[in-house]
Each structure stands twice: as C-alpha cells, then as structure tokens.
Backbone bond lengths (Angstrom), bond angles and torsions (degrees), N, CA, C in turn:
res aa  C-N    CA-C-N  psi(-1)  N-CA   C-N-CA  omega(-1)  CA-C   N-CA-C  phi
1 M - - - 1.440 - - 1.546 103.21 -
2 D 1.284 120.30 112.44 1.454 120.65 -179.20 1.484 115.88 -73.48
3 N 1.324 118.15 -54.11 1.472 118.24 179.11 1.530 107.30 -102.49
4 F 1.334 111.84 116.59 1.511 115.36 -178.83 1.447 112.85 -97.46
5 F 1.360 116.27 166.65 1.442 121.25 -171.30 1.578 107.93 -84.26
6 P 1.285 122.09 139.25 1.414 123.77 178.86 1.485 112.38 -67.05
7 E 1.284 122.55 163.68 1.490 126.93 178.71 1.542 106.06 -60.96
8 G 1.338 111.40 138.66 1.463 118.26 -179.98 1.452 116.45 93.16
9 T 1.364 116.24 -7.33 1.527 120.11 179.10 1.522 109.00 -73.50
10 R 1.315 112.71 139.77 1.425 120.36 175.85 1.460 110.55 -86.41
11 V 1.377 121.09 133.43 1.368 125.28 -173.07 1.521 110.70 -143.82
12 W 1.327 116.83 163.20 1.541 121.34 168.52 1.494 102.85 -98.82
13 L 1.279 117.90 125.87 1.416 126.33 176.63 1.608 107.04 -105.89
14 R 1.261 115.48 117.52 1.490 117.55 177.92 1.559 108.08 -95.76
15 E 1.327 111.61 118.62 1.421 120.65 179.04 1.537 109.15 -141.75
16 N 1.320 113.19 131.47 1.530 123.95 179.59 1.571 106.70 53.05
17 G 1.321 116.42 44.59 1.397 116.44 177.08 1.518 123.15 77.07
18 Q 1.377 111.04 0.92 1.453 117.69 177.51 1.521 114.28 -120.43
19 H 1.284 114.43 152.53 1.538 117.97 178.05 1.505 107.65 -99.33
20 F 1.275 118.38 126.23 1.451 129.00 -178.98 1.491 111.03 -108.33
21 P 1.332 122.42 127.37 1.420 124.75 175.63 1.557 100.96 -70.91
22 S 1.351 115.99 126.37 1.478 119.20 -176.06 1.497 111.67 -144.07
23 T 1.361 115.50 167.24 1.413 124.14 175.58 1.517 110.76 -123.07
24 V 1.356 118.13 137.19 1.502 117.84 176.25 1.505 104.58 -72.74
25 N 1.347 117.09 114.71 1.452 120.95 177.14 1.499 113.62 -78.01
26 S 1.333 117.93 -43.91 1.426 121.09 -179.78 1.483 108.01 -156.68
27 C 1.351 114.63 153.90 1.447 122.53 179.31 1.481 108.33 -144.27
28 A 1.378 121.32 89.29 1.413 121.06 -174.35 1.560 110.20 -144.55
29 E 1.255 116.91 143.10 1.435 123.00 173.48 1.595 109.96 58.62
30 G 1.286 114.89 36.13 1.446 122.06 177.01 1.515 115.86 75.82
31 V 1.370 116.30 12.30 1.446 119.88 -177.15 1.570 105.51 -122.78
32 V 1.413 114.35 132.54 1.477 116.54 -176.56 1.602 102.97 -118.62
33 V 1.270 113.98 136.03 1.450 121.34 178.44 1.561 106.97 -117.25
34 F 1.366 112.42 129.93 1.433 123.20 -179.27 1.501 108.59 -113.71
35 R 1.347 119.23 141.68 1.458 121.36 176.07 1.572 104.32 -124.10
36 T 1.311 117.30 116.09 1.470 120.43 176.58 1.541 113.12 -70.83
37 D 1.313 116.52 163.23 1.442 116.98 176.64 1.507 114.18 -69.28
38 Y 1.306 114.16 -9.67 1.468 121.26 177.71 1.556 112.60 -96.97
39 G 1.320 115.03 9.68 1.466 116.01 177.36 1.490 115.76 89.66
40 Q 1.277 121.82 -4.24 1.433 121.14 -179.84 1.502 111.87 -82.01
41 V 1.290 117.14 144.97 1.429 123.48 -177.63 1.553 109.28 -112.91
42 F 1.265 121.53 129.48 1.428 126.26 175.20 1.549 112.28 -124.89
43 T 1.391 114.51 132.49 1.427 118.22 -176.29 1.445 107.03 -121.16
44 Y 1.377 120.72 131.28 1.433 126.98 -179.78 1.526 109.99 -135.64
45 K 1.351 112.23 148.72 1.514 114.13 166.51 1.481 106.74 -73.16
46 Q 1.329 113.66 136.49 1.452 119.55 -179.66 1.557 114.56 -53.30
47 S 1.324 115.62 -37.09 1.452 121.25 -177.89 1.547 111.26 -64.18
48 T 1.336 116.90 -20.50 1.486 117.68 -175.86 1.524 112.85 -93.68
49 I 1.329 118.01 -7.41 1.418 123.42 -173.31 1.580 110.08 -84.03
50 T 1.324 114.32 129.73 1.506 122.67 -178.02 1.468 108.09 -116.96
51 H 1.356 116.34 166.78 1.466 121.68 176.54 1.571 109.30 -67.41
52 Q 1.287 117.88 -22.40 1.470 120.33 174.89 1.566 111.81 -69.05
53 K 1.372 114.33 -30.58 1.438 123.70 -175.73 1.492 109.36 -81.79
54 V 1.309 120.30 -46.06 1.460 124.66 -171.95 1.566 106.80 -139.34
55 T 1.365 108.06 128.01 1.564 116.36 174.26 1.519 106.31 -130.04
56 A 1.293 114.81 152.45 1.441 119.73 178.83 1.538 107.76 -72.40
57 M 1.316 112.44 143.47 1.533 118.26 -179.85 1.505 108.47 -89.14
58 H 1.369 111.58 130.04 1.493 118.44 178.67 1.554 108.95 -69.00
59 P 1.282 115.91 139.44 1.499 118.52 179.32 1.570 112.67 -52.18
60 V 1.247 120.62 -33.42 1.476 121.36 176.54 1.515 110.19 -62.94
61 S 1.235 119.42 -35.86 1.500 120.75 176.67 1.493 113.01 -64.72
62 E 1.333 114.08 -35.85 1.454 119.21 -177.92 1.531 110.39 -75.85
63 E 1.250 118.12 -31.93 1.482 119.52 -176.86 1.548 108.79 -89.03
64 G 1.299 120.00 -31.31 1.398 122.18 -178.28 1.523 114.54 93.97
65 V 1.301 118.17 153.96 1.493 120.20 -175.73 1.543 107.23 -134.39
66 D 1.309 114.20 158.53 1.476 122.30 -179.47 1.573 106.55 -80.63
67 D 1.300 118.02 -40.49 1.422 120.85 -175.42 1.562 107.77 -104.85
68 M 1.282 119.05 111.50 1.499 123.95 179.38 1.539 111.99 -52.50
69 A 1.321 120.45 -33.91 1.373 123.86 179.37 1.505 116.31 -61.03
70 T 1.348 115.33 -17.37 1.465 121.33 -177.84 1.545 109.26 -93.35
71 L 1.290 120.11 -2.07 1.463 120.32 177.58 1.521 107.52 -60.27
72 T 1.358 115.57 133.43 1.475 119.82 177.81 1.561 111.77 -77.30
73 E 1.298 116.92 -27.42 1.478 121.52 176.31 1.590 106.98 -115.48
74 L 1.251 117.51 110.35 1.424 119.85 -171.56 1.577 109.00 -109.22
75 H 1.269 119.52 94.86 1.424 126.20 175.81 1.566 107.85 -150.26
76 G 1.348 114.61 172.71 1.499 118.00 -171.11 1.574 109.07 -57.06
77 G 1.361 115.14 -44.61 1.422 118.41 178.63 1.464 116.57 -56.78
78 S 1.324 118.64 -40.58 1.497 122.18 -177.08 1.526 107.58 -74.36
79 I 1.293 118.68 -35.88 1.522 119.91 177.79 1.425 110.82 -66.20
80 M 1.360 118.24 -45.06 1.513 118.62 178.13 1.464 114.17 -66.07
81 H 1.334 117.64 -34.73 1.450 123.79 -179.06 1.505 108.15 -68.27
82 N 1.344 115.51 -42.75 1.457 119.60 179.23 1.533 113.33 -65.56
83 L 1.310 116.34 -35.50 1.454 121.00 -179.39 1.587 104.54 -70.91
84 Y 1.316 117.60 -39.53 1.542 118.53 176.93 1.439 107.88 -59.76
85 R 1.338 120.36 -49.12 1.467 123.01 -173.68 1.528 109.58 -59.38
86 R 1.329 115.03 -42.66 1.470 120.41 -179.90 1.550 111.97 -65.79
87 Y 1.348 114.21 -41.38 1.433 120.59 175.84 1.545 110.63 -56.46
88 K 1.307 114.83 -50.32 1.524 118.61 179.08 1.507 115.89 -59.83
89 R 1.354 113.16 -23.61 1.492 116.93 176.26 1.567 111.55 -96.93
90 N 1.352 117.27 4.81 1.403 124.60 -179.43 1.606 109.70 61.08
91 Q 1.383 117.46 41.72 1.357 123.59 -179.54 1.463 116.30 -124.80
92 I 1.296 116.44 40.95 1.447 123.53 -172.98 1.509 110.32 -65.16
93 Y 1.285 118.31 -39.77 1.506 119.17 -168.86 1.544 110.64 -111.20
94 V 1.369 115.31 27.81 1.423 119.38 -177.93 1.523 109.58 -78.70
C-alpha cells in the first residue's frame, strides 16, 4: 500500500473475515498499529497491508444513518457499527 493513512484515521480493518471499525494508532518505521473500537490491537508491517485488508471509513459510516440502505459501505461490520451508533443515541426504531 503506497500511501498510508495518517495516525488517527478511521478505517475498516478486515481480520478473520470480519470488518472491524478501527483507528490507525501509529505508523512508524514500516509498522502500522490499529486499535479496533472493541479494544483489540493489530500490528502489521506496512508492506503487507492491502486495500482488501484496510479501507478508509466513509464519514457516513462513522456518524451512522437512519436508513441502512444509505450506508456507503455495506457489510456486516458497517451494519453492526451503525446499529451500535443508533443504540448509543437511543434511536434503534427510528
């Protein structure tokens, strides 16, 4: 992956067939550290990271939406993350 995300960037990290909402914790000396919203930490050599492994999170996914059909990234992780965001705002049945 030529251009990598700066620290603090929100991304989807695909690990073991699942997409995890994550933040780039650090990127130094060819090593990238991700922290998922669930507290897991994953470390990779930058040279091994592909677009299938890490993709930028669209701002809509971060904020959450009322209608799941409008999610720009539609996969299990984005659906669960959106439900979580709605739960936190007490808007499950909106």
